[in-house]
mmCIF entry with sequence, helices, sheets and N, C-alpha, C, O atoms, coordinates in Angstrom:
data_MODEL
# 
_entry.id   MODEL 
# 
_entity.id                         1 
_entity.type                       polymer 
_entity.pdbx_number_of_molecules   1 
# 
_entity_poly.entity_id                      1 
_entity_poly.type                           'polypeptide(L)' 
_entity_poly.nstd_linkage                   no 
_entity_poly.nstd_monomer                   no 
_entity_poly.pdbx_seq_one_letter_code       
;(UNK)(UNK)(UNK)(UNK)(UNK)(UNK)(UNK)(UNK)(UNK)(UNK)(UNK)(UNK)(UNK)(UNK)(UNK)(UNK)
(UNK)(UNK)(UNK)(UNK)(UNK)(UNK)(UNK)(UNK)(UNK)(UNK)(UNK)(UNK)(UNK)(UNK)(UNK)(UNK)
(UNK)(UNK)(UNK)(UNK)
;
_entity_poly.pdbx_seq_one_letter_code_can   XXXXXXXXXXXXXXXXXXXXXXXXXXXXXXXXXXXX 
_entity_poly.pdbx_strand_id                 A 
# 
loop_
_entity_poly_seq.entity_id 
_entity_poly_seq.num 
_entity_poly_seq.mon_id 
_entity_poly_seq.hetero 
1 1  UNK n 
1 2  UNK n 
1 3  UNK n 
1 4  UNK n 
1 5  UNK n 
1 6  UNK n 
1 7  UNK n 
1 8  UNK n 
1 9  UNK n 
1 10 UNK n 
1 11 UNK n 
1 12 UNK n 
1 13 UNK n 
1 14 UNK n 
1 15 UNK n 
1 16 UNK n 
1 17 UNK n 
1 18 UNK n 
1 19 UNK n 
1 20 UNK n 
1 21 UNK n 
1 22 UNK n 
1 23 UNK n 
1 24 UNK n 
1 25 UNK n 
1 26 UNK n 
1 27 UNK n 
1 28 UNK n 
1 29 UNK n 
1 30 UNK n 
1 31 UNK n 
1 32 UNK n 
1 33 UNK n 
1 34 UNK n 
1 35 UNK n 
1 36 UNK n 
# 
_struct_asym.id          A 
_struct_asym.entity_id   1 
# 
_struct_conf.conf_type_id            HELX_P 
_struct_conf.id                      HELX_P1 
_struct_conf.pdbx_PDB_helix_id       AA1 
_struct_conf.beg_label_comp_id       UNK 
_struct_conf.beg_label_asym_id       A 
_struct_conf.beg_label_seq_id        8 
_struct_conf.pdbx_beg_PDB_ins_code   ? 
_struct_conf.end_label_comp_id       UNK 
_struct_conf.end_label_asym_id       A 
_struct_conf.end_label_seq_id        35 
_struct_conf.pdbx_end_PDB_ins_code   ? 
_struct_conf.beg_auth_comp_id        UNK 
_struct_conf.beg_auth_asym_id        A 
_struct_conf.beg_auth_seq_id         8 
_struct_conf.end_auth_comp_id        UNK 
_struct_conf.end_auth_asym_id        A 
_struct_conf.end_auth_seq_id         35 
_struct_conf.pdbx_PDB_helix_class    1 
_struct_conf.details                 ? 
_struct_conf.pdbx_PDB_helix_length   28 
# 
_struct_conf_type.id          HELX_P 
_struct_conf_type.criteria    ? 
_struct_conf_type.reference   ? 
# 
loop_
_atom_site.group_PDB 
_atom_site.id 
_atom_site.type_symbol 
_atom_site.label_atom_id 
_atom_site.label_alt_id 
_atom_site.label_comp_id 
_atom_site.label_asym_id 
_atom_site.label_entity_id 
_atom_site.label_seq_id 
_atom_site.pdbx_PDB_ins_code 
_atom_site.Cartn_x 
_atom_site.Cartn_y 
_atom_site.Cartn_z 
_atom_site.occupancy 
_atom_site.B_iso_or_equiv 
_atom_site.pdbx_formal_charge 
_atom_site.auth_seq_id 
_atom_site.auth_comp_id 
_atom_site.auth_asym_id 
_atom_site.auth_atom_id 
_atom_site.pdbx_PDB_model_num 
ATOM 1   N N  . UNK A 1 1  ? 10.211 6.145   20.309 1.00 0.00 ? 1  UNK A N  1 
ATOM 2   C CA . UNK A 1 1  ? 11.057 6.828   19.333 1.00 0.00 ? 1  UNK A CA 1 
ATOM 3   C C  . UNK A 1 1  ? 10.187 7.497   18.264 1.00 0.00 ? 1  UNK A C  1 
ATOM 4   O O  . UNK A 1 1  ? 10.389 8.660   17.915 1.00 0.00 ? 1  UNK A O  1 
ATOM 5   N N  . UNK A 1 2  ? 9.211  6.729   17.754 1.00 0.00 ? 2  UNK A N  1 
ATOM 6   C CA . UNK A 1 2  ? 8.329  7.292   16.729 1.00 0.00 ? 2  UNK A CA 1 
ATOM 7   C C  . UNK A 1 2  ? 7.000  7.710   17.356 1.00 0.00 ? 2  UNK A C  1 
ATOM 8   O O  . UNK A 1 2  ? 5.934  7.451   16.798 1.00 0.00 ? 2  UNK A O  1 
ATOM 9   N N  . UNK A 1 3  ? 7.072  8.358   18.520 1.00 0.00 ? 3  UNK A N  1 
ATOM 10  C CA . UNK A 1 3  ? 5.843  8.757   19.202 1.00 0.00 ? 3  UNK A CA 1 
ATOM 11  C C  . UNK A 1 3  ? 5.110  9.835   18.407 1.00 0.00 ? 3  UNK A C  1 
ATOM 12  O O  . UNK A 1 3  ? 3.885  9.933   18.480 1.00 0.00 ? 3  UNK A O  1 
ATOM 13  N N  . UNK A 1 4  ? 5.845  10.640  17.653 1.00 0.00 ? 4  UNK A N  1 
ATOM 14  C CA . UNK A 1 4  ? 5.218  11.755  16.934 1.00 0.00 ? 4  UNK A CA 1 
ATOM 15  C C  . UNK A 1 4  ? 4.413  11.253  15.745 1.00 0.00 ? 4  UNK A C  1 
ATOM 16  O O  . UNK A 1 4  ? 3.411  11.869  15.380 1.00 0.00 ? 4  UNK A O  1 
ATOM 17  N N  . UNK A 1 5  ? 4.826  10.154  15.135 1.00 0.00 ? 5  UNK A N  1 
ATOM 18  C CA . UNK A 1 5  ? 4.121  9.644   13.956 1.00 0.00 ? 5  UNK A CA 1 
ATOM 19  C C  . UNK A 1 5  ? 3.055  8.656   14.406 1.00 0.00 ? 5  UNK A C  1 
ATOM 20  O O  . UNK A 1 5  ? 3.194  7.446   14.226 1.00 0.00 ? 5  UNK A O  1 
ATOM 21  N N  . UNK A 1 6  ? 1.980  9.195   14.997 1.00 0.00 ? 6  UNK A N  1 
ATOM 22  C CA . UNK A 1 6  ? 0.907  8.332   15.481 1.00 0.00 ? 6  UNK A CA 1 
ATOM 23  C C  . UNK A 1 6  ? -0.176 8.172   14.427 1.00 0.00 ? 6  UNK A C  1 
ATOM 24  O O  . UNK A 1 6  ? -1.117 7.403   14.623 1.00 0.00 ? 6  UNK A O  1 
ATOM 25  N N  . UNK A 1 7  ? -0.058 8.884   13.311 1.00 0.00 ? 7  UNK A N  1 
ATOM 26  C CA . UNK A 1 7  ? -1.075 8.750   12.268 1.00 0.00 ? 7  UNK A CA 1 
ATOM 27  C C  . UNK A 1 7  ? -0.985 7.362   11.642 1.00 0.00 ? 7  UNK A C  1 
ATOM 28  O O  . UNK A 1 7  ? 0.109  6.917   11.294 1.00 0.00 ? 7  UNK A O  1 
ATOM 29  N N  . UNK A 1 8  ? -2.116 6.667   11.493 1.00 0.00 ? 8  UNK A N  1 
ATOM 30  C CA . UNK A 1 8  ? -2.106 5.278   10.997 1.00 0.00 ? 8  UNK A CA 1 
ATOM 31  C C  . UNK A 1 8  ? -1.470 5.148   9.625  1.00 0.00 ? 8  UNK A C  1 
ATOM 32  O O  . UNK A 1 8  ? -0.786 4.163   9.347  1.00 0.00 ? 8  UNK A O  1 
ATOM 33  N N  . UNK A 1 9  ? -1.690 6.140   8.759  1.00 0.00 ? 9  UNK A N  1 
ATOM 34  C CA . UNK A 1 9  ? -1.146 6.027   7.395  1.00 0.00 ? 9  UNK A CA 1 
ATOM 35  C C  . UNK A 1 9  ? 0.380  6.024   7.432  1.00 0.00 ? 9  UNK A C  1 
ATOM 36  O O  . UNK A 1 9  ? 1.018  5.231   6.740  1.00 0.00 ? 9  UNK A O  1 
ATOM 37  N N  . UNK A 1 10 ? 0.965  6.912   8.240  1.00 0.00 ? 10 UNK A N  1 
ATOM 38  C CA . UNK A 1 10 ? 2.433  6.985   8.313  1.00 0.00 ? 10 UNK A CA 1 
ATOM 39  C C  . UNK A 1 10 ? 2.989  5.700   8.924  1.00 0.00 ? 10 UNK A C  1 
ATOM 40  O O  . UNK A 1 10 ? 3.980  5.149   8.445  1.00 0.00 ? 10 UNK A O  1 
ATOM 41  N N  . UNK A 1 11 ? 2.326  5.226   10.002 1.00 0.00 ? 11 UNK A N  1 
ATOM 42  C CA . UNK A 1 11 ? 2.813  3.991   10.642 1.00 0.00 ? 11 UNK A CA 1 
ATOM 43  C C  . UNK A 1 11 ? 2.713  2.818   9.679  1.00 0.00 ? 11 UNK A C  1 
ATOM 44  O O  . UNK A 1 11 ? 3.603  1.969   9.639  1.00 0.00 ? 11 UNK A O  1 
ATOM 45  N N  . UNK A 1 12 ? 1.630  2.767   8.902  1.00 0.00 ? 12 UNK A N  1 
ATOM 46  C CA . UNK A 1 12 ? 1.476  1.671   7.940  1.00 0.00 ? 12 UNK A CA 1 
ATOM 47  C C  . UNK A 1 12 ? 2.587  1.744   6.894  1.00 0.00 ? 12 UNK A C  1 
ATOM 48  O O  . UNK A 1 12 ? 3.148  0.718   6.507  1.00 0.00 ? 12 UNK A O  1 
ATOM 49  N N  . UNK A 1 13 ? 2.901  2.953   6.438  1.00 0.00 ? 13 UNK A N  1 
ATOM 50  C CA . UNK A 1 13 ? 3.976  3.106   5.450  1.00 0.00 ? 13 UNK A CA 1 
ATOM 51  C C  . UNK A 1 13 ? 5.307  2.641   6.014  1.00 0.00 ? 13 UNK A C  1 
ATOM 52  O O  . UNK A 1 13 ? 6.084  1.980   5.325  1.00 0.00 ? 13 UNK A O  1 
ATOM 53  N N  . UNK A 1 14 ? 5.572  2.991   7.278  1.00 0.00 ? 14 UNK A N  1 
ATOM 54  C CA . UNK A 1 14 ? 6.839  2.576   7.896  1.00 0.00 ? 14 UNK A CA 1 
ATOM 55  C C  . UNK A 1 14 ? 6.899  1.058   8.003  1.00 0.00 ? 14 UNK A C  1 
ATOM 56  O O  . UNK A 1 14 ? 7.922  0.444   7.702  1.00 0.00 ? 14 UNK A O  1 
ATOM 57  N N  . UNK A 1 15 ? 5.776  0.453   8.441  1.00 0.00 ? 15 UNK A N  1 
ATOM 58  C CA . UNK A 1 15 ? 5.759  -1.015  8.556  1.00 0.00 ? 15 UNK A CA 1 
ATOM 59  C C  . UNK A 1 15 ? 5.990  -1.659  7.206  1.00 0.00 ? 15 UNK A C  1 
ATOM 60  O O  . UNK A 1 15 ? 6.738  -2.630  7.093  1.00 0.00 ? 15 UNK A O  1 
ATOM 61  N N  . UNK A 1 16 ? 5.336  -1.110  6.164  1.00 0.00 ? 16 UNK A N  1 
ATOM 62  C CA . UNK A 1 16 ? 5.489  -1.692  4.828  1.00 0.00 ? 16 UNK A CA 1 
ATOM 63  C C  . UNK A 1 16 ? 6.934  -1.559  4.366  1.00 0.00 ? 16 UNK A C  1 
ATOM 64  O O  . UNK A 1 16 ? 7.482  -2.491  3.777  1.00 0.00 ? 16 UNK A O  1 
ATOM 65  N N  . UNK A 1 17 ? 7.558  -0.414  4.625  1.00 0.00 ? 17 UNK A N  1 
ATOM 66  C CA . UNK A 1 17 ? 8.952  -0.211  4.215  1.00 0.00 ? 17 UNK A CA 1 
ATOM 67  C C  . UNK A 1 17 ? 9.853  -1.213  4.932  1.00 0.00 ? 17 UNK A C  1 
ATOM 68  O O  . UNK A 1 17 ? 10.750 -1.791  4.318  1.00 0.00 ? 17 UNK A O  1 
ATOM 69  N N  . UNK A 1 18 ? 9.619  -1.422  6.235  1.00 0.00 ? 18 UNK A N  1 
ATOM 70  C CA . UNK A 1 18 ? 10.439 -2.379  6.976  1.00 0.00 ? 18 UNK A CA 1 
ATOM 71  C C  . UNK A 1 18 ? 10.272 -3.779  6.411  1.00 0.00 ? 18 UNK A C  1 
ATOM 72  O O  . UNK A 1 18 ? 11.243 -4.521  6.264  1.00 0.00 ? 18 UNK A O  1 
ATOM 73  N N  . UNK A 1 19 ? 9.019  -4.138  6.092  1.00 0.00 ? 19 UNK A N  1 
ATOM 74  C CA . UNK A 1 19 ? 8.765  -5.480  5.569  1.00 0.00 ? 19 UNK A CA 1 
ATOM 75  C C  . UNK A 1 19 ? 9.460  -5.658  4.228  1.00 0.00 ? 19 UNK A C  1 
ATOM 76  O O  . UNK A 1 19 ? 10.075 -6.693  3.973  1.00 0.00 ? 19 UNK A O  1 
ATOM 77  N N  . UNK A 1 20 ? 9.361  -4.637  3.363  1.00 0.00 ? 20 UNK A N  1 
ATOM 78  C CA . UNK A 1 20 ? 10.004 -4.738  2.046  1.00 0.00 ? 20 UNK A CA 1 
ATOM 79  C C  . UNK A 1 20 ? 11.518 -4.850  2.196  1.00 0.00 ? 20 UNK A C  1 
ATOM 80  O O  . UNK A 1 20 ? 12.165 -5.617  1.483  1.00 0.00 ? 20 UNK A O  1 
ATOM 81  N N  . UNK A 1 21 ? 12.080 -4.072  3.134  1.00 0.00 ? 21 UNK A N  1 
ATOM 82  C CA . UNK A 1 21 ? 13.531 -4.117  3.340  1.00 0.00 ? 21 UNK A CA 1 
ATOM 83  C C  . UNK A 1 21 ? 13.955 -5.498  3.830  1.00 0.00 ? 21 UNK A C  1 
ATOM 84  O O  . UNK A 1 21 ? 14.965 -6.040  3.381  1.00 0.00 ? 21 UNK A O  1 
ATOM 85  N N  . UNK A 1 22 ? 13.179 -6.063  4.752  1.00 0.00 ? 22 UNK A N  1 
ATOM 86  C CA . UNK A 1 22 ? 13.509 -7.398  5.272  1.00 0.00 ? 22 UNK A CA 1 
ATOM 87  C C  . UNK A 1 22 ? 13.435 -8.436  4.156  1.00 0.00 ? 22 UNK A C  1 
ATOM 88  O O  . UNK A 1 22 ? 14.286 -9.320  4.061  1.00 0.00 ? 22 UNK A O  1 
ATOM 89  N N  . UNK A 1 23 ? 12.404 -8.317  3.309  1.00 0.00 ? 23 UNK A N  1 
ATOM 90  C CA . UNK A 1 23 ? 12.272 -9.285  2.214  1.00 0.00 ? 23 UNK A CA 1 
ATOM 91  C C  . UNK A 1 23 ? 13.441 -9.142  1.245  1.00 0.00 ? 23 UNK A C  1 
ATOM 92  O O  . UNK A 1 23 ? 13.992 -10.143 0.786  1.00 0.00 ? 23 UNK A O  1 
ATOM 93  N N  . UNK A 1 24 ? 13.821 -7.909  0.935  1.00 0.00 ? 24 UNK A N  1 
ATOM 94  C CA . UNK A 1 24 ? 14.937 -7.692  0.010  1.00 0.00 ? 24 UNK A CA 1 
ATOM 95  C C  . UNK A 1 24 ? 16.222 -8.260  0.608  1.00 0.00 ? 24 UNK A C  1 
ATOM 96  O O  . UNK A 1 24 ? 17.020 -8.873  -0.101 1.00 0.00 ? 24 UNK A O  1 
ATOM 97  N N  . UNK A 1 25 ? 16.422 -8.057  1.911  1.00 0.00 ? 25 UNK A N  1 
ATOM 98  C CA . UNK A 1 25 ? 17.628 -8.578  2.561  1.00 0.00 ? 25 UNK A CA 1 
ATOM 99  C C  . UNK A 1 25 ? 17.641 -10.101 2.490  1.00 0.00 ? 25 UNK A C  1 
ATOM 100 O O  . UNK A 1 25 ? 18.676 -10.708 2.213  1.00 0.00 ? 25 UNK A O  1 
ATOM 101 N N  . UNK A 1 26 ? 16.468 -10.721 2.746  1.00 0.00 ? 26 UNK A N  1 
ATOM 102 C CA . UNK A 1 26 ? 16.400 -12.182 2.695  1.00 0.00 ? 26 UNK A CA 1 
ATOM 103 C C  . UNK A 1 26 ? 16.706 -12.675 1.282  1.00 0.00 ? 26 UNK A C  1 
ATOM 104 O O  . UNK A 1 26 ? 17.429 -13.655 1.104  1.00 0.00 ? 26 UNK A O  1 
ATOM 105 N N  . UNK A 1 27 ? 16.150 -11.990 0.279  1.00 0.00 ? 27 UNK A N  1 
ATOM 106 C CA . UNK A 1 27 ? 16.413 -12.400 -1.106 1.00 0.00 ? 27 UNK A CA 1 
ATOM 107 C C  . UNK A 1 27 ? 17.899 -12.266 -1.428 1.00 0.00 ? 27 UNK A C  1 
ATOM 108 O O  . UNK A 1 27 ? 18.471 -13.128 -2.096 1.00 0.00 ? 27 UNK A O  1 
ATOM 109 N N  . UNK A 1 28 ? 18.526 -11.187 -0.955 1.00 0.00 ? 28 UNK A N  1 
ATOM 110 C CA . UNK A 1 28 ? 19.950 -10.985 -1.223 1.00 0.00 ? 28 UNK A CA 1 
ATOM 111 C C  . UNK A 1 28 ? 20.765 -12.104 -0.581 1.00 0.00 ? 28 UNK A C  1 
ATOM 112 O O  . UNK A 1 28 ? 21.696 -12.628 -1.194 1.00 0.00 ? 28 UNK A O  1 
ATOM 113 N N  . UNK A 1 29 ? 20.418 -12.469 0.646  1.00 0.00 ? 29 UNK A N  1 
ATOM 114 C CA . UNK A 1 29 ? 21.155 -13.544 1.329  1.00 0.00 ? 29 UNK A CA 1 
ATOM 115 C C  . UNK A 1 29 ? 20.984 -14.852 0.580  1.00 0.00 ? 29 UNK A C  1 
ATOM 116 O O  . UNK A 1 29 ? 21.944 -15.597 0.381  1.00 0.00 ? 29 UNK A O  1 
ATOM 117 N N  . UNK A 1 30 ? 19.745 -15.127 0.162  1.00 0.00 ? 30 UNK A N  1 
ATOM 118 C CA . UNK A 1 30 ? 19.490 -16.377 -0.561 1.00 0.00 ? 30 UNK A CA 1 
ATOM 119 C C  . UNK A 1 30 ? 20.282 -16.401 -1.866 1.00 0.00 ? 30 UNK A C  1 
ATOM 120 O O  . UNK A 1 30 ? 20.879 -17.419 -2.216 1.00 0.00 ? 30 UNK A O  1 
ATOM 121 N N  . UNK A 1 31 ? 20.285 -15.275 -2.584 1.00 0.00 ? 31 UNK A N  1 
ATOM 122 C CA . UNK A 1 31 ? 21.019 -15.212 -3.854 1.00 0.00 ? 31 UNK A CA 1 
ATOM 123 C C  . UNK A 1 31 ? 22.515 -15.390 -3.601 1.00 0.00 ? 31 UNK A C  1 
ATOM 124 O O  . UNK A 1 31 ? 23.213 -16.060 -4.363 1.00 0.00 ? 31 UNK A O  1 
ATOM 125 N N  . UNK A 1 32 ? 22.996 -14.772 -2.509 1.00 0.00 ? 32 UNK A N  1 
ATOM 126 C CA . UNK A 1 32 ? 24.423 -14.872 -2.195 1.00 0.00 ? 32 UNK A CA 1 
ATOM 127 C C  . UNK A 1 32 ? 24.808 -16.318 -1.907 1.00 0.00 ? 32 UNK A C  1 
ATOM 128 O O  . UNK A 1 32 ? 25.812 -16.811 -2.421 1.00 0.00 ? 32 UNK A O  1 
ATOM 129 N N  . UNK A 1 33 ? 24.007 -16.999 -1.082 1.00 0.00 ? 33 UNK A N  1 
ATOM 130 C CA . UNK A 1 33 ? 24.339 -18.383 -0.720 1.00 0.00 ? 33 UNK A CA 1 
ATOM 131 C C  . UNK A 1 33 ? 24.210 -19.293 -1.935 1.00 0.00 ? 33 UNK A C  1 
ATOM 132 O O  . UNK A 1 33 ? 24.961 -20.260 -2.068 1.00 0.00 ? 33 UNK A O  1 
ATOM 133 N N  . UNK A 1 34 ? 23.271 -18.995 -2.816 1.00 0.00 ? 34 UNK A N  1 
ATOM 134 C CA . UNK A 1 34 ? 23.099 -19.848 -3.988 1.00 0.00 ? 34 UNK A CA 1 
ATOM 135 C C  . UNK A 1 34 ? 24.266 -19.681 -4.959 1.00 0.00 ? 34 UNK A C  1 
ATOM 136 O O  . UNK A 1 34 ? 24.639 -20.625 -5.656 1.00 0.00 ? 34 UNK A O  1 
ATOM 137 N N  . UNK A 1 35 ? 24.840 -18.483 -5.003 1.00 0.00 ? 35 UNK A N  1 
ATOM 138 C CA . UNK A 1 35 ? 25.935 -18.226 -5.956 1.00 0.00 ? 35 UNK A CA 1 
ATOM 139 C C  . UNK A 1 35 ? 27.179 -19.013 -5.580 1.00 0.00 ? 35 UNK A C  1 
ATOM 140 O O  . UNK A 1 35 ? 27.918 -19.463 -6.455 1.00 0.00 ? 35 UNK A O  1 
ATOM 141 N N  . UNK A 1 36 ? 27.420 -19.185 -4.260 1.00 0.00 ? 36 UNK A N  1 
ATOM 142 C CA . UNK A 1 36 ? 28.668 -19.826 -3.856 1.00 0.00 ? 36 UNK A CA 1 
ATOM 143 C C  . UNK A 1 36 ? 28.728 -21.246 -4.355 1.00 0.00 ? 36 UNK A C  1 
ATOM 144 O O  . UNK A 1 36 ? 29.711 -21.946 -4.109 1.00 0.00 ? 36 UNK A O  1 
# 
């Protein structure tokens, strides 16, 4: 799917964005469960 973005800098940015999004989602879930 991302065959065109073979440049290491772009791939690193995408990986970092995915990691940050996953961490934010985990924090949101934790905050949600703690609030209940």
